[in-house]
Backbone as CSV, one residue per row, in Angstrom:
resi,resn,N_x,N_y,N_z,CA_x,CA_y,CA_z,C_x,C_y,C_z
1,MET,-20.074,-31.875,-1.200,-19.300,-30.771,-0.623,-20.076,-29.483,-0.812
2,HIS,-19.878,-28.535,0.066,-20.560,-27.287,-0.198,-19.765,-26.127,0.275
3,LEU,-20.045,-25.000,-0.330,-19.356,-23.771,0.033,-20.317,-22.900,0.765
4,LYS,-21.204,-23.452,1.504,-22.227,-22.655,2.124,-22.135,-22.800,3.609
5,THR,-23.221,-23.237,4.255,-23.232,-23.344,5.704,-22.195,-24.325,6.187
6,CYS,-22.025,-25.403,5.440,-21.010,-26.381,5.821,-19.734,-26.036,5.099
7,ALA,-18.751,-25.545,5.845,-17.506,-25.172,5.188,-16.702,-26.395,4.859
8,LEU,-16.084,-26.394,3.673,-15.281,-27.539,3.283,-13.859,-27.342,3.748
9,THR,-13.238,-28.385,4.206,-11.841,-28.278,4.596,-10.991,-28.515,3.379
10,LEU,-9.814,-27.931,3.380,-8.934,-28.096,2.235,-8.596,-29.566,2.023
11,ALA,-8.335,-30.266,3.095,-7.946,-31.653,2.954,-9.073,-32.451,2.315
12,ALA,-10.330,-32.145,2.700,-11.473,-32.882,2.170,-11.996,-32.226,0.919
13,LEU,-11.285,-31.176,0.469,-11.702,-30.418,-0.707,-13.058,-29.790,-0.472
14,THR,-13.315,-29.423,0.774,-14.570,-28.792,1.111,-14.537,-27.400,0.562
15,LEU,-15.600,-26.973,-0.029,-15.533,-25.685,-0.701,-16.044,-24.562,0.156
16,SER,-15.183,-23.896,0.846,-15.575,-22.676,1.507,-15.208,-21.625,0.533
17,ILE,-15.413,-20.394,0.868,-15.099,-19.389,-0.103,-13.620,-19.162,-0.141
18,PRO,-13.168,-18.674,-1.271,-11.745,-18.597,-1.566,-10.945,-17.942,-0.473
19,ALA,-9.785,-18.421,-0.282,-8.929,-17.828,0.700,-7.936,-16.924,0.037
20,ALA,-7.527,-15.893,0.751,-6.583,-14.981,0.157,-5.210,-15.235,0.727
21,PRO,-4.158,-14.878,-0.012,-2.809,-15.094,0.488,-2.571,-14.241,1.721
22,GLN,-1.455,-14.458,2.399,-1.162,-13.663,3.592,-1.365,-12.202,3.262
23,THR,-2.090,-11.531,4.132,-2.404,-10.145,3.839,-1.707,-9.220,4.808
24,PRO,-1.407,-8.001,4.371,-0.759,-7.048,5.268,-1.722,-6.590,6.346
25,ALA,-1.175,-6.004,7.381,-2.037,-5.490,8.444,-2.905,-4.381,7.891
26,ALA,-4.016,-4.127,8.575,-4.925,-3.085,8.108,-4.186,-1.761,8.017
27,SER,-4.524,-0.996,6.989,-3.866,0.288,6.789,-4.186,1.235,7.937
28,PRO,-3.194,2.002,8.424,-3.464,2.952,9.498,-4.392,4.059,9.036
29,LYS,-5.192,4.572,9.962,-6.105,5.655,9.613,-5.322,6.933,9.334
30,PRO,-5.695,7.672,8.291,-4.982,8.909,7.989,-5.171,9.942,9.095
31,LYS,-4.118,10.687,9.350,-4.210,11.725,10.363,-4.948,12.927,9.800
32,SER,-5.596,13.661,10.662,-6.356,14.828,10.222,-6.130,15.961,11.199
33,THR,-6.102,17.160,10.664,-5.933,18.334,11.512,-7.282,18.948,11.860
34,THR,-8.353,18.371,11.325,-9.687,18.888,11.607,-10.388,18.004,12.622
35,THR,-11.489,18.479,13.138,-12.250,17.713,14.110,-12.818,16.462,13.448
36,PRO,-12.624,15.305,14.050,-13.111,14.079,13.419,-14.613,14.140,13.180
37,ALA,-15.016,13.671,12.009,-16.441,13.671,11.694,-17.125,12.536,12.428
38,LYS,-18.398,12.728,12.716,-19.158,11.683,13.383,-19.355,10.523,12.412
39,PRO,-19.300,9.288,12.909,-19.483,8.153,11.999,-20.836,8.210,11.316
40,ALA,-20.855,7.850,10.036,-22.098,7.908,9.279,-23.068,6.857,9.792
41,ALA,-24.345,7.198,9.774,-25.362,6.261,10.212,-25.428,5.095,9.229
42,ALA,-25.742,3.927,9.744,-25.838,2.759,8.880,-26.935,2.976,7.846
43,PRO,-26.651,2.692,6.577,-27.654,2.904,5.529,-28.857,2.002,5.733
44,ALA,-30.012,2.510,5.333,-31.236,1.733,5.488,-31.216,0.549,4.517
45,THR,-31.778,-0.566,4.964,-31.854,-1.754,4.119,-32.982,-1.593,3.112
46,ASP,-32.716,-1.980,1.882,-33.761,-1.991,0.859,-34.819,-2.997,1.302
47,ARG,-36.045,-2.534,1.506,-37.097,-3.392,2.024,-37.416,-4.566,1.088
48,ALA,-37.098,-4.406,-0.191,-37.359,-5.484,-1.139,-36.562,-6.738,-0.795
49,LEU,-35.439,-6.573,-0.094,-34.615,-7.720,0.262,-35.301,-8.643,1.264
50,LEU,-36.352,-8.175,1.888,-37.085,-9.011,2.836,-38.113,-9.889,2.137
51,LYS,-38.241,-9.739,0.808,-39.203,-10.531,0.039,-38.510,-11.135,-1.190
52,PRO,-37.675,-12.137,-0.972,-36.897,-12.735,-2.070,-37.744,-13.202,-3.250
53,ALA,-38.947,-13.669,-2.997,-39.782,-14.210,-4.078,-40.136,-13.159,-5.116
54,LEU,-40.024,-11.878,-4.758,-40.380,-10.810,-5.691,-39.209,-10.368,-6.559
55,LEU,-37.995,-10.783,-6.214,-36.808,-10.327,-6.940,-36.451,-11.347,-8.018
56,LYS,-37.113,-11.223,-9.155,-37.006,-12.216,-10.221,-36.589,-11.621,-11.560
57,ASP,-35.959,-10.456,-11.584,-35.558,-9.856,-12.860,-34.537,-10.738,-13.566
58,GLN,-34.661,-10.805,-14.893,-33.660,-11.535,-15.668,-32.470,-10.637,-15.935
59,ALA,-31.289,-11.160,-15.735,-30.065,-10.387,-15.941,-29.775,-10.225,-17.425
60,PRO,-29.013,-9.192,-17.795,-28.547,-9.039,-19.185,-27.598,-10.178,-19.543
61,ALA,-27.316,-10.301,-20.839,-26.407,-11.355,-21.294,-25.053,-11.237,-20.608
62,THR,-24.570,-10.024,-20.446,-23.373,-9.766,-19.647,-23.591,-8.490,-18.858
63,TYR,-22.979,-8.421,-17.707,-23.028,-7.186,-16.916,-21.829,-7.161,-15.974
64,GLN,-21.526,-5.962,-15.477,-20.388,-5.794,-14.571,-20.857,-5.293,-13.212
65,VAL,-20.146,-5.726,-12.185,-20.422,-5.298,-10.820,-19.121,-4.793,-10.205
66,LYS,-19.181,-3.591,-9.651,-18.003,-3.023,-8.990,-18.118,-3.221,-7.487
67,PHE,-17.092,-3.831,-6.917,-16.995,-4.002,-5.474,-16.064,-2.933,-4.920
68,ASP,-16.571,-2.122,-4.027,-15.752,-1.148,-3.309,-15.543,-1.717,-1.912
69,THR,-14.308,-2.094,-1.585,-14.019,-2.779,-0.332,-13.046,-1.979,0.523
70,THR,-12.828,-2.469,1.724,-11.865,-1.828,2.617,-10.426,-2.037,2.161
71,ARG,-10.207,-2.822,1.113,-8.871,-2.993,0.531,-8.725,-2.295,-0.813
72,GLY,-9.827,-1.808,-1.351,-9.785,-1.179,-2.662,-10.938,-1.680,-3.524
73,GLU,-10.909,-1.332,-4.798,-11.989,-1.686,-5.711,-11.574,-2.770,-6.703
74,PHE,-12.534,-3.601,-7.044,-12.345,-4.546,-8.160,-13.692,-4.747,-8.840
75,THR,-13.639,-5.181,-10.096,-14.846,-5.355,-10.885,-14.962,-6.798,-11.361
76,VAL,-16.187,-7.282,-11.394,-16.478,-8.634,-11.882,-17.364,-8.527,-13.112
77,THR,-17.040,-9.281,-14.146,-17.902,-9.370,-15.322,-18.649,-10.698,-15.276
78,VAL,-19.975,-10.612,-15.355,-20.830,-11.790,-15.300,-21.267,-12.157,-16.721
79,THR,-21.192,-13.431,-17.038,-21.649,-13.955,-18.329,-22.824,-14.883,-18.057
80,ARG,-24.019,-14.431,-18.406,-25.226,-15.178,-18.045,-25.240,-16.585,-18.635
81,ALA,-24.701,-16.759,-19.817,-24.713,-18.071,-20.467,-23.969,-19.127,-19.652
82,TRP,-23.009,-18.717,-18.824,-22.275,-19.677,-18.008,-23.174,-20.340,-16.973
83,SER,-24.125,-19.555,-16.427,-24.981,-20.040,-15.337,-26.172,-19.093,-15.230
84,PRO,-27.208,-19.284,-16.053,-28.322,-18.329,-16.117,-29.011,-18.049,-14.783
85,LEU,-29.335,-19.098,-14.037,-30.036,-18.881,-12.768,-29.124,-18.193,-11.749
86,GLY,-27.854,-18.575,-11.747,-26.905,-17.939,-10.838,-26.699,-16.478,-11.180
87,ALA,-26.573,-16.169,-12.481,-26.378,-14.789,-12.912,-27.600,-13.932,-12.577
88,ASP,-28.793,-14.497,-12.731,-30.017,-13.758,-12.399,-30.093,-13.482,-10.900
89,ARG,-29.780,-14.478,-10.086,-29.835,-14.293,-8.631,-28.851,-13.209,-8.191
90,PHE,-27.618,-13.275,-8.689,-26.609,-12.287,-8.320,-27.043,-10.887,-8.773
91,TYR,-27.592,-10.787,-9.961,-28.053,-9.500,-10.499,-29.084,-8.863,-9.575
92,ASN,-30.051,-9.633,-9.120,-31.088,-9.104,-8.240,-30.539,-8.721,-6.869
93,LEU,-29.612,-9.494,-6.354,-29.000,-9.166,-5.068,-28.225,-7.851,-5.146
94,VAL,-27.416,-7.707,-6.193,-26.634,-6.480,-6.348,-27.547,-5.282,-6.584
95,LYS,-28.551,-5.453,-7.426,-29.474,-4.371,-7.763,-30.127,-3.785,-6.517
96,HIS,-30.356,-4.613,-5.513,-31.003,-4.158,-4.285,-30.023,-4.028,-3.119
97,HIS,-28.719,-3.972,-3.434,-27.661,-3.661,-2.454,-27.554,-4.665,-1.316
98,TYR,-27.786,-5.917,-1.636,-27.681,-6.971,-0.622,-26.290,-7.031,0.005
99,PHE,-25.244,-6.872,-0.803,-23.882,-7.090,-0.318,-23.267,-5.877,0.386
100,ASP,-23.924,-4.737,0.326,-23.365,-3.538,0.953,-23.162,-3.762,2.449
101,ASN,-21.951,-3.448,2.926,-21.557,-3.547,4.337,-21.385,-4.988,4.836
102,ALA,-21.430,-5.958,3.924,-21.179,-7.348,4.312,-19.677,-7.613,4.347
103,ARG,-19.279,-8.649,5.055,-17.858,-8.986,5.218,-17.453,-10.200,4.371
104,PHE,-16.168,-10.247,4.045,-15.573,-11.449,3.472,-15.237,-12.327,4.675
105,PHE,-16.134,-13.256,5.008,-16.027,-13.936,6.300,-15.184,-15.195,6.291
106,ARG,-14.834,-15.686,5.115,-13.997,-16.890,5.069,-12.937,-16.724,3.994
107,VAL,-11.714,-16.542,4.430,-10.607,-16.285,3.504,-9.519,-17.323,3.754
108,LEU,-9.390,-18.239,2.811,-8.424,-19.332,2.946,-7.359,-19.189,1.869
109,PRO,-6.133,-18.858,2.254,-5.059,-18.642,1.277,-4.924,-19.794,0.291
110,ASN,-4.709,-19.423,-0.959,-4.485,-20.384,-2.033,-5.677,-21.319,-2.244
111,PHE,-6.883,-20.847,-1.862,-8.077,-21.655,-2.098,-9.230,-20.750,-2.523
112,VAL,-9.955,-20.167,-1.548,-11.107,-19.338,-1.902,-11.324,-18.201,-0.907
113,VAL,-12.120,-17.204,-1.353,-12.607,-16.121,-0.485,-14.130,-16.201,-0.516
114,GLN,-14.738,-16.341,0.652,-16.192,-16.521,0.714,-16.881,-15.317,1.337
115,PHE,-18.073,-15.022,0.799,-18.886,-13.918,1.314,-20.328,-14.182,0.919
116,GLY,-21.243,-13.279,1.320,-22.636,-13.449,0.924,-23.605,-13.560,2.068
117,LEU,-23.138,-13.397,3.318,-24.043,-13.277,4.452,-24.248,-11.788,4.695
118,SER,-25.496,-11.358,4.742,-25.815,-9.938,4.877,-25.403,-9.397,6.238
119,ALA,-25.169,-8.086,6.278,-24.889,-7.409,7.545,-26.141,-7.308,8.398
120,ASN,-27.308,-7.563,7.798,-28.599,-7.436,8.483,-29.175,-8.827,8.760
121,PRO,-29.307,-9.237,10.029,-29.821,-10.570,10.349,-31.205,-10.853,9.761
122,ALA,-32.061,-9.826,9.682,-33.405,-10.033,9.140,-33.347,-10.420,7.663
123,VAL,-32.382,-9.857,6.942,-32.216,-10.189,5.531,-31.698,-11.623,5.392
124,ASN,-30.770,-12.012,6.243,-30.273,-13.391,6.207,-31.409,-14.389,6.445
125,ALA,-32.277,-14.074,7.396,-33.393,-14.968,7.694,-34.328,-15.093,6.488
126,ALA,-34.543,-13.976,5.798,-35.459,-13.982,4.652,-34.941,-14.840,3.503
127,TRP,-33.613,-14.891,3.334,-33.023,-15.594,2.196,-32.567,-17.007,2.524
128,GLU,-32.688,-17.416,3.757,-32.137,-18.706,4.179,-32.659,-19.872,3.343
129,LYS,-33.938,-19.836,2.975,-34.523,-20.942,2.216,-34.901,-20.532,0.793
130,ALA,-34.400,-19.386,0.345,-34.714,-18.906,-1.010,-33.738,-19.521,-2.002
131,THR,-33.840,-20.818,-2.201,-32.882,-21.540,-3.029,-33.213,-21.430,-4.516
132,ILE,-32.194,-21.627,-5.340,-32.379,-21.727,-6.787,-31.805,-23.059,-7.242
133,LYS,-32.318,-23.561,-8.349,-31.845,-24.835,-8.869,-30.430,-24.698,-9.441
134,ASP,-29.762,-25.798,-9.555,-28.412,-25.801,-10.130,-28.466,-25.535,-11.634
135,ASP,-27.407,-24.946,-12.142,-27.199,-24.780,-13.580,-26.142,-25.778,-14.024
136,PRO,-26.246,-26.300,-15.242,-25.166,-27.142,-15.756,-23.879,-26.324,-15.827
137,ARG,-22.772,-26.912,-15.412,-21.509,-26.174,-15.437,-20.966,-26.113,-16.851
138,SER,-20.630,-24.895,-17.288,-20.051,-24.728,-18.627,-18.674,-24.077,-18.581
139,HIS,-18.224,-23.712,-17.379,-16.924,-23.045,-17.237,-16.242,-23.603,-15.999
140,SER,-14.944,-23.804,-16.081,-14.188,-24.382,-14.977,-13.968,-23.378,-13.848
141,ASN,-13.714,-23.923,-12.646,-13.407,-23.105,-11.466,-11.959,-22.629,-11.510
142,THR,-11.671,-21.779,-12.463,-10.324,-21.247,-12.621,-10.110,-20.056,-11.681
143,ARG,-8.884,-19.635,-11.567,-8.542,-18.514,-10.684,-9.337,-17.265,-11.068
144,GLY,-9.934,-16.629,-10.070,-10.660,-15.392,-10.297,-12.120,-15.562,-10.650
145,THR,-12.603,-16.810,-10.779,-14.015,-16.998,-11.108,-14.883,-16.821,-9.863
146,LEU,-16.095,-16.313,-10.103,-17.082,-16.070,-9.043,-18.115,-17.186,-9.109
147,VAL,-18.396,-17.804,-7.957,-19.202,-19.019,-7.917,-20.131,-18.988,-6.700
148,PHE,-21.331,-19.548,-6.838,-22.209,-19.687,-5.679,-21.770,-20.878,-4.843
149,ALA,-21.780,-20.682,-3.527,-21.542,-21.786,-2.607,-22.812,-22.630,-2.555
150,THR,-22.659,-23.852,-2.088,-23.808,-24.751,-2.039,-23.684,-25.705,-0.869
151,ALA,-24.825,-26.172,-0.378,-24.843,-27.172,0.686,-25.316,-28.505,0.122
152,GLY,-25.248,-28.654,-1.192,-25.725,-29.853,-1.854,-26.479,-29.462,-3.111
153,ALA,-27.125,-30.408,-3.734,-27.837,-30.140,-4.977,-28.984,-29.144,-4.771
154,ASN,-29.060,-28.159,-5.674,-30.173,-27.188,-5.706,-30.343,-26.415,-4.400
155,THR,-29.236,-25.977,-3.809,-29.309,-25.257,-2.532,-28.669,-23.863,-2.590
156,ARG,-28.406,-23.349,-3.769,-27.771,-22.024,-3.852,-28.718,-20.949,-3.338
157,THR,-28.192,-20.039,-2.515,-29.000,-18.921,-2.004,-28.275,-17.597,-2.248
158,THR,-27.390,-17.202,-1.336,-26.717,-15.901,-1.460,-25.208,-15.970,-1.264
159,GLN,-24.700,-17.072,-0.741,-23.263,-17.141,-0.463,-22.467,-17.447,-1.723
160,LEU,-21.342,-16.761,-1.854,-20.485,-16.908,-3.028,-19.036,-17.054,-2.616
161,PHE,-18.226,-17.454,-3.593,-16.789,-17.453,-3.345,-16.061,-17.088,-4.624
162,ILE,-14.850,-16.599,-4.456,-13.946,-16.301,-5.563,-12.781,-17.273,-5.452
163,ASN,-12.512,-17.972,-6.543,-11.387,-18.917,-6.540,-10.063,-18.151,-6.539
164,LEU,-9.205,-18.466,-5.579,-7.903,-17.811,-5.495,-6.858,-18.505,-6.354
165,LYS,-7.170,-19.695,-6.813,-6.278,-20.424,-7.719,-7.163,-21.268,-8.627
166,ASP,-6.552,-22.002,-9.530,-7.311,-22.899,-10.395,-7.738,-24.103,-9.561
167,ASN,-9.034,-24.125,-9.188,-9.580,-25.217,-8.378,-10.410,-26.192,-9.203
168,GLY,-10.243,-26.151,-10.518,-11.058,-26.985,-11.376,-10.972,-28.465,-11.071
169,SER,-9.782,-28.954,-10.781,-9.609,-30.392,-10.572,-10.358,-30.886,-9.345
170,SER,-10.556,-30.020,-8.348,-11.227,-30.437,-7.120,-12.691,-30.018,-7.056
171,LEU,-13.077,-28.927,-7.724,-14.426,-28.387,-7.562,-15.360,-28.599,-8.746
172,ASP,-14.807,-28.770,-9.926,-15.668,-28.888,-11.111,-16.642,-30.056,-11.004
173,GLY,-16.233,-31.122,-10.366,-17.098,-32.291,-10.281,-18.052,-32.277,-9.109
174,GLN,-18.075,-31.162,-8.344,-18.891,-31.101,-7.145,-20.100,-30.185,-7.285
175,GLY,-20.369,-29.727,-8.483,-21.552,-28.903,-8.684,-21.350,-27.415,-8.532
176,PHE,-20.117,-26.966,-8.415,-19.829,-25.543,-8.289,-19.726,-24.931,-9.683
177,THR,-20.620,-23.993,-9.965,-20.785,-23.468,-11.318,-20.413,-21.993,-11.412
178,PRO,-19.260,-21.639,-11.958,-18.878,-20.233,-12.105,-19.858,-19.487,-13.008
179,PHE,-20.051,-18.197,-12.698,-20.904,-17.361,-13.547,-20.276,-16.001,-13.828
180,GLY,-19.110,-15.745,-13.256,-18.449,-14.467,-13.460,-16.951,-14.583,-13.283
181,GLN,-16.244,-13.497,-13.613,-14.785,-13.481,-13.568,-14.309,-12.123,-13.081
182,VAL,-13.383,-12.112,-12.125,-12.773,-10.860,-11.673,-11.969,-10.273,-12.818
183,ASP,-12.158,-8.985,-13.089,-11.528,-8.336,-14.239,-10.101,-7.871,-13.967
184,GLY,-9.303,-7.856,-15.032,-7.986,-7.219,-15.015,-7.139,-7.581,-13.819
185,ASN,-6.658,-6.534,-13.129,-5.799,-6.728,-11.962,-6.579,-6.779,-10.658
186,GLY,-7.882,-7.014,-10.755,-8.714,-7.019,-9.555,-8.323,-8.058,-8.526
187,MET,-7.703,-9.152,-8.982,-7.294,-10.174,-8.018,-6.217,-9.673,-7.070
188,ASN,-5.512,-8.602,-7.444,-4.541,-8.004,-6.521,-5.246,-7.509,-5.258
189,ILE,-6.471,-7.010,-5.414,-7.258,-6.551,-4.268,-7.809,-7.753,-3.507
190,VAL,-8.376,-8.707,-4.235,-8.959,-9.886,-3.598,-7.922,-10.614,-2.747
191,GLU,-6.706,-10.678,-3.229,-5.664,-11.412,-2.517,-5.124,-10.656,-1.301
192,MET,-5.541,-9.417,-1.107,-5.138,-8.670,0.085,-6.155,-8.777,1.217
193,LEU,-7.295,-9.416,0.979,-8.328,-9.508,2.009,-7.795,-10.229,3.248
194,TYR,-8.212,-9.761,4.413,-7.680,-10.280,5.678,-7.943,-11.781,5.810
195,ASP,-6.860,-12.548,6.035,-6.982,-14.001,6.059,-6.423,-14.646,7.321
196,GLN,-6.084,-13.844,8.327,-5.408,-14.398,9.499,-6.320,-15.168,10.449
197,TYR,-7.643,-15.095,10.258,-8.537,-15.909,11.081,-8.624,-17.344,10.563
198,GLY,-8.099,-17.557,9.364,-8.140,-18.890,8.792,-9.562,-19.414,8.683
199,GLU,-9.752,-20.665,9.076,-11.066,-21.313,8.991,-11.988,-20.932,10.142
200,ASN,-11.448,-20.307,11.186,-12.226,-20.042,12.394,-13.473,-19.200,12.145
201,ALA,-13.310,-18.056,11.482,-14.468,-17.209,11.227,-15.428,-17.881,10.264
202,GLY,-14.892,-18.572,9.260,-15.739,-19.226,8.270,-16.628,-20.303,8.846
203,MET,-16.190,-20.938,9.937,-16.993,-21.978,10.562,-18.059,-21.408,11.493
204,ASP,-18.086,-20.101,11.653,-19.018,-19.436,12.572,-20.220,-18.869,11.819
205,GLN,-20.607,-19.501,10.739,-21.621,-18.927,9.853,-22.986,-18.772,10.496
206,GLU,-23.383,-19.679,11.351,-24.700,-19.559,11.991,-24.779,-18.300,12.839
207,ASN,-23.741,-18.040,13.628,-23.730,-16.834,14.458,-23.618,-15.571,13.619
208,ILE,-22.850,-15.642,12.529,-22.731,-14.488,11.634,-24.084,-14.175,11.016
209,SER,-24.788,-15.203,10.581,-26.095,-15.014,9.962,-27.092,-14.403,10.936
210,LYS,-27.095,-14.887,12.171,-28.063,-14.413,13.164,-27.665,-13.085,13.805
211,GLY,-26.355,-12.834,13.870,-25.898,-11.617,14.542,-25.519,-10.489,13.610
212,GLY,-25.273,-10.793,12.337,-24.950,-9.760,11.363,-23.683,-8.994,11.710
213,GLU,-23.653,-7.750,11.300,-22.466,-6.919,11.478,-22.126,-6.719,12.951
214,LYS,-23.120,-6.635,13.794,-22.849,-6.428,15.227,-22.018,-7.576,15.784
215,PHE,-22.366,-8.792,15.407,-21.611,-9.954,15.870,-20.202,-9.945,15.285
216,LEU,-20.088,-9.659,13.996,-18.779,-9.661,13.348,-17.854,-8.604,13.936
217,ALA,-18.393,-7.422,14.180,-17.575,-6.340,14.718,-17.035,-6.680,16.099
218,THR,-17.742,-7.532,16.821,-17.320,-7.927,18.161,-16.365,-9.110,18.144
219,HIS,-16.649,-10.102,17.303,-15.889,-11.354,17.344,-14.839,-11.499,16.242
220,TRP,-15.075,-10.912,15.082,-14.142,-11.029,13.962,-13.932,-9.655,13.319
221,PRO,-13.455,-8.706,14.110,-13.424,-7.301,13.674,-12.466,-6.980,12.534
222,LYS,-11.479,-7.823,12.291,-10.488,-7.500,11.258,-10.893,-7.950,9.860
223,LEU,-11.970,-8.672,9.747,-12.423,-9.103,8.425,-12.723,-7.898,7.552
224,ASP,-12.324,-7.953,6.295,-12.580,-6.844,5.378,-14.043,-6.795,4.970
225,THR,-14.470,-5.583,4.588,-15.882,-5.294,4.323,-16.104,-4.859,2.876
226,ILE,-17.260,-5.232,2.343,-17.720,-4.719,1.058,-18.475,-3.421,1.365
227,LYS,-17.876,-2.294,1.066,-18.568,-1.025,1.304,-19.812,-0.946,0.428
228,SER,-19.664,-1.356,-0.817,-20.806,-1.392,-1.730,-20.486,-2.317,-2.893
229,ALA,-21.535,-2.914,-3.456,-21.429,-3.701,-4.688,-22.525,-3.175,-5.601
230,THR,-22.136,-2.591,-6.724,-23.097,-1.910,-7.591,-22.926,-2.295,-9.052
231,LEU,-24.027,-2.258,-9.786,-23.990,-2.497,-11.220,-23.265,-1.350,-11.897
232,VAL,-22.459,-1.662,-12.890,-21.639,-0.653,-13.568,-22.247,-0.314,-14.921
233,GLY,-22.672,0.937,-15.094,-23.121,1.425,-16.400,-24.164,0.560,-17.065
234,ALA,-24.242,0.681,-18.394,-25.180,-0.107,-19.184,-24.586,-1.483,-19.424
235,PRO,-25.393,-2.537,-19.354,-24.862,-3.880,-19.584,-24.342,-4.053,-20.991
236,ALA,-23.230,-4.757,-21.115,-22.651,-5.018,-22.435,-23.136,-6.368,-22.928
237,THR,-23.400,-6.482,-24.223,-23.837,-7.752,-24.793,-22.779,-8.336,-25.724
238,THR,-21.852,-7.503,-26.176,-20.748,-7.962,-27.012,-19.477,-7.303,-26.527
239,PRO,-18.329,-7.937,-26.735,-17.073,-7.330,-26.298,-16.884,-5.959,-26.937
240,PRO,-16.520,-4.948,-26.150,-16.324,-3.620,-26.721,-15.158,-3.578,-27.698
241,LYS,-15.300,-2.757,-28.727,-14.226,-2.590,-29.694,-13.180,-1.647,-29.125
242,PRO,-11.914,-1.844,-29.471,-10.873,-0.929,-28.974,-11.172,0.496,-29.430
243,ALA,-11.016,1.413,-28.502,-11.290,2.808,-28.845,-10.214,3.328,-29.795
244,ALA,-10.646,4.132,-30.763,-9.691,4.731,-31.698,-8.876,5.784,-30.968
245,LYS,-7.608,5.898,-31.333,-6.761,6.891,-30.689,-7.165,8.285,-31.149
246,PRO,-7.424,9.193,-30.189,-7.800,10.544,-30.585,-6.593,11.288,-31.119
247,PRO,-6.808,12.281,-31.985,-5.681,13.064,-32.489,-4.968,13.764,-31.344
248,ALA,-3.670,13.883,-31.468,-2.885,14.516,-30.402,-3.279,15.969,-30.239
249,LYS,-3.448,16.357,-29.002,-3.778,17.750,-28.688,-2.719,18.279,-27.743
250,PRO,-2.122,19.392,-28.083,-1.084,19.931,-27.199,-1.648,20.282,-25.840
251,ALA,-0.927,19.867,-24.793,-1.250,20.221,-23.415,-2.598,19.684,-22.969
252,ALA,-3.139,18.692,-23.657,-4.432,18.146,-23.262,-4.217,17.037,-22.249
253,ALA,-5.036,17.039,-21.193,-4.898,16.021,-20.162,-5.453,14.707,-20.687
254,ALA,-4.809,13.614,-20.306,-5.276,12.295,-20.744,-6.598,11.975,-20.070
255,PRO,-7.570,11.436,-20.826,-8.875,11.111,-20.225,-8.732,10.000,-19.192
256,LYS,-9.569,10.057,-18.154,-9.536,9.015,-17.127,-10.301,7.798,-17.642
257,PRO,-9.819,6.606,-17.330,-10.550,5.406,-17.765,-11.898,5.352,-17.086
258,GLN,-12.915,4.874,-17.796,-14.248,4.761,-17.233,-14.386,3.434,-16.517
259,GLN,-15.182,3.443,-15.429,-15.426,2.234,-14.676,-16.391,1.362,-15.454
């Protein structure tokens, strides 16, 4: 089974990327009394993404990635020990902004949400055969885990999925190796991702890969987008200690939580 080019059907336990529960309609655009601004030009692609063989940095023992999406923000914490090669690959992709402007192209309620095809067709072509070997699985495919999709043994490239429920009983034995976990209430955002195309958009991966964002905007325009996926602060190697409560200060504003 694989969660990659060949989408798995639920009945066959095929692993496409996680599906999200029924999602509300897209939020209406806010009204403005000023002249609408011109749409921003598409950001330039990091040229390093065209040379996958050069992106070989080793990831920290743990690190966090913030996803800013059209539904809101959520953060993923990656634990390298769970899947060293997978964690390293994801680290290099995020570091060079591979996921920016990409869509969640396969959203199957109560199963998985899949993403990882670039908005740039040239980048997809460059990574098509940039496979990494499998890692031994050390963590189950529980709800909220981040996992690389696969088309068989040793075929992981760039496609990933987030488990929308505990899929351990069906996926653990198929080579799907989690390497990260959605933090806190982040699954509230993941579960709002547009899912009304069902399996249709997810089965169109070849055209999505070759056509990129232009194809998606024409054929599957309601799919939600990753505005950016970025590394958060300095990597943590041990769980942070609870912060000590500061002494009460009259009329002092409460500090904002750090990302």
